[in-house]
C-alpha positions in Angstrom: 0.0 0.0 -0.1 1.5 3.4 -0.9 1.2 6.0 1.5 2.6 9.6 2.4 3.8 10.8 5.7 3.9 14.4 6.8 5.8 15.4 10.0 5.9 19.3 9.4 4.0 22.4 8.3 4.7 23.9 4.9 6.8 26.9 5.0 5.8 30.5 3.9 5.6 30.7 -0.1 5.1 33.4 -2.8 4.2 31.6 -5.8 2.6 31.6 -9.3 1.1 28.2 -10.4 -1.1 26.6 -13.1 -3.4 23.5 -12.0 -4.5 20.7 -14.0 -7.2 21.4 -16.8 -11.0 21.6 -16.0 -12.0 17.7 -15.7 -15.6 18.5 -16.7 -14.8 20.5 -19.7 -12.3 17.9 -20.9 -14.9 15.4 -20.8 -17.5 17.2 -22.5 -15.2 18.2 -25.2 -14.5 14.5 -26.1 -18.1 13.5 -25.7 -19.3 16.5 -27.9 -16.6 16.1 -30.2 -17.5 12.5 -30.8 -20.9 13.8 -32.3 -19.5 16.5 -34.6 -18.5 16.0 -38.2 -14.7 16.2 -38.8 -11.4 16.7 -37.0 -11.9 18.2 -33.4 -8.5 19.8 -32.1 -8.4 20.0 -28.3 -5.7 21.7 -26.5 -4.6 21.4 -22.9 -6.8 18.2 -22.4 -6.6 16.9 -18.9 -4.6 13.7 -18.7 -6.2 12.7 -15.6 -7.4 8.8 -15.1 -11.1 10.0 -15.7 -10.2 11.5 -19.0 -8.0 8.3 -20.0 -11.3 6.4 -19.2 -13.3 8.6 -21.5 -10.8 8.3 -24.4 -10.7 4.4 -23.9 -14.4 4.2 -24.0 -14.9 6.2 -27.0 -12.5 4.3 -29.0 -14.4 1.1 -28.2 -17.2 2.9 -30.1 -15.1 3.6 -33.2 -13.9 7.2 -32.4 -10.5 8.0 -33.6 -8.3 9.8 -31.0 -4.7 10.4 -30.9 -2.0 13.0 -29.5 0.4 15.3 -31.3 2.4 17.8 -29.9 0.5 17.6 -26.6 -2.9 18.4 -28.7 -5.6 15.8 -28.7 -7.0 15.0 -32.2 -10.4 13.5 -32.4 -12.3 12.3 -35.5 -16.0 12.8 -35.2 -18.4 10.9 -37.4 -21.7 13.0 -36.7 -24.6 12.2 -34.7 -25.5 8.8 -34.5 -22.1 8.1 -35.6 -20.8 5.5 -33.2 -19.7 2.1 -34.7 -21.8 -0.2 -32.7 -20.7 -4.0 -32.3 -21.8 -6.9 -30.3 -20.4 -7.4 -26.8 -19.1 -3.8 -26.1 -17.7 -3.6 -22.6 -16.9 -0.1 -21.3 -15.2 0.7 -18.2 -15.7 4.1 -16.9 -13.1 3.7 -14.1 -13.8 6.3 -11.4 -15.6 8.6 -13.5 -19.3 9.6 -12.9 -19.2 12.4 -15.3 -18.2 10.2 -18.2 -20.5 7.1 -17.2 -23.5 9.0 -16.8 -23.0 11.5 -20.0 -22.0 8.6 -22.1 -25.2 7.1 -21.4 -27.1 9.9 -23.0 -25.1 9.2 -26.2 -25.7 5.5 -26.7 -29.2 5.2 -26.4 -29.6 4.2 -29.9 -27.2 1.3 -29.9 -28.9 -1.9 -31.6 -27.0 -4.1 -29.4 -26.4 -4.4 -25.5 -23.6 -2.3 -24.3 -22.2 -3.2 -20.7 -20.9 -0.4 -18.4 -18.7 -1.0 -15.5 -16.7 1.0 -13.1 -14.5 0.7 -10.0 -15.6 -0.2 -6.6 -16.5 3.4 -5.8 -18.4 4.2 -9.1 -20.3 0.6 -8.8 -21.8 2.0 -5.4 -23.3 5.2 -6.9 -26.7 5.8 -8.1 -27.5 5.3 -11.8 -31.1 4.9 -11.7 -31.4 8.8 -11.6 -29.9 8.7 -15.1 -31.7 5.2 -16.3 -35.1 6.7 -15.6 -35.3 9.7 -17.9 -33.2 7.9 -20.8 -35.8 5.1 -20.6 -38.4 7.7 -21.5 -36.8 8.5 -24.9 -37.0 4.7 -25.5 -33.9 3.0 -24.3 -33.8 0.0 -22.0 -31.4 -0.6 -19.1 -30.6 -3.5 -16.7 -28.8 -2.2 -13.5 -27.5 -4.3 -10.5 -30.1 -4.2 -7.8 -31.9 -1.8 -10.1 -29.7 1.2 -9.1 -25.7 0.4 -9.8 -23.2 -0.7 -11.9 -22.6 -2.9 -13.8 -25.5 -2.1 -15.9 -26.5 -2.9 -19.6 -28.3 -0.8 -22.2 -29.9 -1.4 -25.5 -31.1 1.6 -27.3 -34.0 2.2 -29.8 -34.0 3.1 -33.3 -37.3 5.2 -32.8 -36.4 7.6 -29.9 -39.0 10.4 -28.8 -38.5 13.7 -27.3 -39.2 14.1 -23.6 -40.1 16.7 -20.7 -37.8 16.0 -17.6 -37.7 17.5 -14.4 -34.2 17.4 -12.8 -34.8 18.4 -9.1 -31.3 17.3 -7.4 -29.3 20.0 -8.9 -27.2 17.3 -10.7 -25.3 18.6 -13.8 -24.5 15.1 -14.6 -28.0 14.1 -15.0 -29.2 17.2 -16.7 -26.2 16.9 -19.2 -27.0 13.2 -19.9 -30.3 14.4 -21.1 -29.1 17.0 -23.1 -26.8 15.0 -25.1 -29.5 12.3 -25.7 -31.9 15.0 -27.1 -29.2 15.9 -29.6 -29.8 12.6 -31.3 -33.6 12.5 -30.7 -36.1 14.1 -33.4 -38.2 16.9 -32.1 -37.8 19.3 -28.9 -36.8 18.0 -25.5 -37.7 20.3 -22.6 -35.9 20.1 -19.3 -36.7 21.9 -16.1 -33.4 21.8 -14.1 -32.9 23.0 -10.7 -29.6 25.3 -10.9 -26.5 23.6 -11.5 -23.1 23.9 -13.5 -24.1 24.7 -16.9 -20.8 23.7 -19.2 -23.1 21.7 -21.6 -25.4 24.4 -22.4 -22.6 27.1 -22.9 -20.6 24.3 -25.1 -23.7 23.7 -27.2 -24.5 27.4 -27.6 -20.5 28.0 -28.7 -21.3 25.6 -31.4 -24.4 27.4 -32.4 -26.5 24.3 -31.9 -30.4 25.0 -31.3 -30.4 25.2 -27.4 -32.4 27.7 -25.8 -31.9 28.5 -21.9 -34.6 30.5 -20.0 -33.4 31.2 -16.5 -35.9 31.4 -13.9 -35.3 32.1 -10.2 -35.1 28.7 -8.9 -34.6 26.8 -11.9 -33.7 26.5 -15.7 -35.8 26.0 -18.5 -33.9 24.1 -21.5 -35.2 23.4 -24.9 -33.1 21.4 -27.3 -34.1 20.6 -30.9 -32.5 17.3 -32.0 -31.0 15.8 -34.9 -29.0 18.9 -36.0 -25.6 17.8 -37.2 -22.7 20.1 -36.6 -19.0 20.8 -37.6 -15.8 19.7 -35.6 -14.4 22.4 -33.7 -11.2 23.4 -31.9 -11.1 24.1 -28.0 -8.6 24.9 -25.4 -9.3 23.8 -21.8 -8.7 26.1 -18.9 -7.7 25.4 -15.4 -9.9 23.5 -12.9 -11.6 25.7 -10.0 -12.2 22.5 -7.9 -8.3 21.7 -8.1 -7.6 25.3 -7.4 -9.8 25.2 -4.2 -7.1 23.0 -2.3 -4.2 25.5 -3.0 -6.6 28.5 -2.0 -7.1 27.1 1.3 -3.4 26.0 2.0 -2.5 29.8 1.2 -5.1 31.0 3.5 -4.1 29.1 6.2 -0.3 29.2 5.8 1.9 31.9 7.3 2.9 34.9 5.3 2.1 33.4 2.0 0.9 34.5 -1.4 -0.4 32.7 -4.6 -1.7 33.1 -7.9 -3.3 30.7 -9.8 -3.2 31.3 -13.6 -6.1 31.0 -16.2 -8.8 29.2 -14.1 -12.4 28.6 -15.4 -14.7 30.9 -13.0 -17.9 29.9 -14.4 -20.5 31.3 -12.2 -22.0 28.0 -11.5 -18.7 26.6 -10.4 -17.6 29.2 -7.6 -19.8 28.8 -4.9 -16.8 27.7 -3.1 -15.3 31.0 -3.6 -18.4 32.8 -2.7 -18.7 30.7 0.7 -15.2 31.3 1.7 -15.3 35.2 1.1 -18.3 35.3 3.1 -16.1 33.7 5.8 -13.6 36.7 5.3 -11.1 35.0 2.6 -11.1 37.7 0.3 -10.0 35.6 -2.8 -9.8 37.8 -5.8 -10.1 37.3 -9.6 -7.9 39.4 -12.1 -7.3 39.1 -15.9 -11.0 38.4 -16.4 -12.0 37.3 -20.0 -14.7 35.2 -21.6 -13.7 32.3 -24.0 -16.1 29.9 -25.6 -18.8 31.4 -23.4 -16.8 30.3 -20.2 -15.6 32.8 -17.9 -11.7 32.7 -17.3 -9.5 34.5 -14.6 -6.3 34.4 -12.6 -6.9 33.9 -9.0 -4.9 35.6 -6.4 -4.9 34.9 -2.6 -2.9 35.5 0.3 -2.8 34.2 4.0 -5.0 35.4 6.6 -5.5 35.1 10.4 -9.2 35.7 11.1 -12.1 33.7 9.6 -15.9 34.3 10.6 -18.0 31.2 10.9 -20.9 30.8 8.5 -24.3 29.4 8.3 -24.0 28.5 4.6 -26.9 29.4 2.3 -28.1 26.3 0.7 -28.6 27.7 -2.6 -24.8 27.7 -2.9 -24.8 24.1 -2.4 -25.0 22.6 -6.0 -22.1 25.1 -6.8 -19.6 24.0 -4.2 -20.6 20.3 -3.7 -17.1 19.1 -4.8 -15.4 21.6 -2.4 -17.3 21.0 0.8 -14.3 19.1 2.3 -11.9 21.9 2.1 -14.6 24.3 3.2 -14.9 22.5 6.3 -11.4 22.5 7.0 -11.4 26.1 6.8 -14.3 26.3 9.2 -12.4 24.4 11.7 -10.4 27.3 11.9 -13.1 30.1 11.8 -14.1 31.8 15.0 -17.3 30.3 16.0 -19.7 27.7 14.8 -20.4 27.0 11.2 -23.6 25.3 9.8 -24.1 23.5 6.6 -27.4 21.9 5.6 -29.2 20.0 2.9 -26.0 18.2 1.7 -27.5 14.7 1.1 -25.6 14.6 -2.4 -22.4 14.8 -0.5 -22.8 11.5 0.5 -23.8 10.2 -3.0 -20.4 11.2 -4.4 -17.0 8.9 -4.7 -17.6 8.0 -1.1 -20.0 9.1 1.8 -18.1 12.2 2.0 -20.0 14.0 4.7 -20.0 10.9 7.0 -16.2 10.7 6.6 -15.6 14.4 6.9 -17.1 14.3 10.3 -15.3 11.3 11.3 -12.0 12.9 10.3 -12.6 16.1 11.8 -13.6 14.4 15.4 -10.2 12.1 14.9 -8.1 15.3 14.4 -9.8 17.0 17.6 -12.4 19.3 15.9 -15.8 19.3 17.7 -18.5 18.3 15.4 -22.3 17.7 15.4 -23.8 15.9 12.2 -26.7 14.5 10.7 -27.7 12.6 7.6 -27.6 15.8 5.5 -26.0 18.5 7.9 -22.7 19.3 9.8 -22.2 21.9 12.4 -18.4 22.7 12.9 -17.1 24.1 16.1 -14.3 26.3 14.9 -11.0 27.7 16.8 -8.6 30.0 15.0 -5.7 28.5 17.4 -6.5 25.1 16.5 -3.5 22.9 15.7 -2.7 19.2 15.7 -0.1 17.8 17.9 -0.5 13.8 17.6 -0.4 11.1 15.2 -3.0 11.0 12.6 -3.8 8.1 10.2 -6.0 8.5 7.2 -7.2 5.2 5.6 -10.4 3.3 4.6 -11.9 6.2 2.7 -12.8 4.4 -0.5 -9.9 5.9 -2.2 -11.7 9.3 -2.6 -9.4 11.5 -4.3 -10.9 14.7 -2.7 -10.6 13.0 0.9 -6.8 12.3 0.0 -5.9 15.8 -1.0 -8.1 17.7 1.7 -6.1 15.5 4.2 -2.8 16.2 2.8 -3.6 20.2 2.8 -4.9 19.7 6.4 -1.4 18.1 7.4 0.5 20.9 5.9 -1.5 23.6 7.8 -2.4 22.1 10.9 1.0 20.1 12.1 1.2 16.7 13.8 2.4 13.6 12.2 0.0 12.2 9.5 0.1 8.9 7.6 -2.3 9.2 4.6 -2.7 5.8 2.7 -3.8 5.2 -0.8 -1.3 7.9 -2.3 -2.2 7.2 -6.0 -6.1 8.2 -5.4 -5.5 11.5 -6.8 -4.5 10.5 -10.1 -8.2 9.9 -11.2 -8.9 13.8 -10.9 -5.6 15.5 -10.5 -2.5 13.8 -11.3 -0.1 16.8 -10.8 -1.5 17.7 -7.4 1.9 16.6 -5.4 4.0 17.9 -8.1 2.6 21.4 -7.5 3.2 21.2 -4.1 6.7 20.5 -4.5 6.9 23.7 -6.8 5.3 25.6 -3.9 8.1 24.3 -1.7 7.3 21.4 0.1 9.3 18.3 0.1 7.8 14.9 1.1 
């Protein structure tokens, strides 16, 4: 078993870094590119395990993909252009985004396709995807009626649907949007607010998608079976990956950091809004808009005082991947922070809310938690002065990386097992820490 041992805090730093490419946009560029006609050129594609799983899966469907001079080239054969064969098996690895979005694209398959994933992904809910896709006309066989492995067989006669997405799940919404691309007629989606990369991507390609923004939901209309040409696209840095280094800087002494060329899409920066409410004062500079996405450089410096927060639930869906690192900041705030309606957090790569409560208690933070809520009793002077072992966390990449940041900021002697867990989403995480100045 691989592990990392951390015995001392990180020293002061003043650095400029770049983080790995946005994983959500990397996966979408490949999947949407597979539906285009011609040669797509994708620059700065993420090299994470989830992206490698996406490429491998698309190749099994007949999509030609190769790299040259660090650029990904993909040949699309248009809508309904996959080369379906008998007995196709696709392994999505740890990637819920790839697995769920792909299902929307293969609902015309004339042969059964089997979709599998690793132990973590196999425990996640796929009924939430299968149910709306069945309405288009596809058929699904799921383990325990809910999980992977699953088998899907499509229909040649798809019909448009009306779909109500009530969870704030961008994956569910996007899977239905991609299914609608291959379906005649107009599909209408009423979606709780969530990240909107798929909608912006299709607007950039001038596809017939209409988004009407309401106060609590978006109404999305997609007209299907409109072929589109290949495209060039450059992937910016990932704001979720940036979150670890933002909190590292905030909680370190006399430190300053700039993170270059990050995607700061308004539906992805709930994390920034939350920690700024706590007094973090994270700033965006060099703002610009490319392909419909907002980009900026992120600037942050050390601070000593953080306010507790009663976190607004309307920010939950825009910060769902960053709550672990937010909880770490709350542990150093001057008072009690409350977070509610986080049931989706236990449906990620691990039961994250339960594990967060367990780990915080282990290191000495007072916590009160329920099935979908947590109260963290913060202390600005809190440090760790004992041995900490982090293990049995389902190899969840975000728990691994949050534990590393906690060890570097709080002190103590930490042993964190399953060192390679971060490779699925952020392979350069440890090397960036070395650039900042830490030696493991």
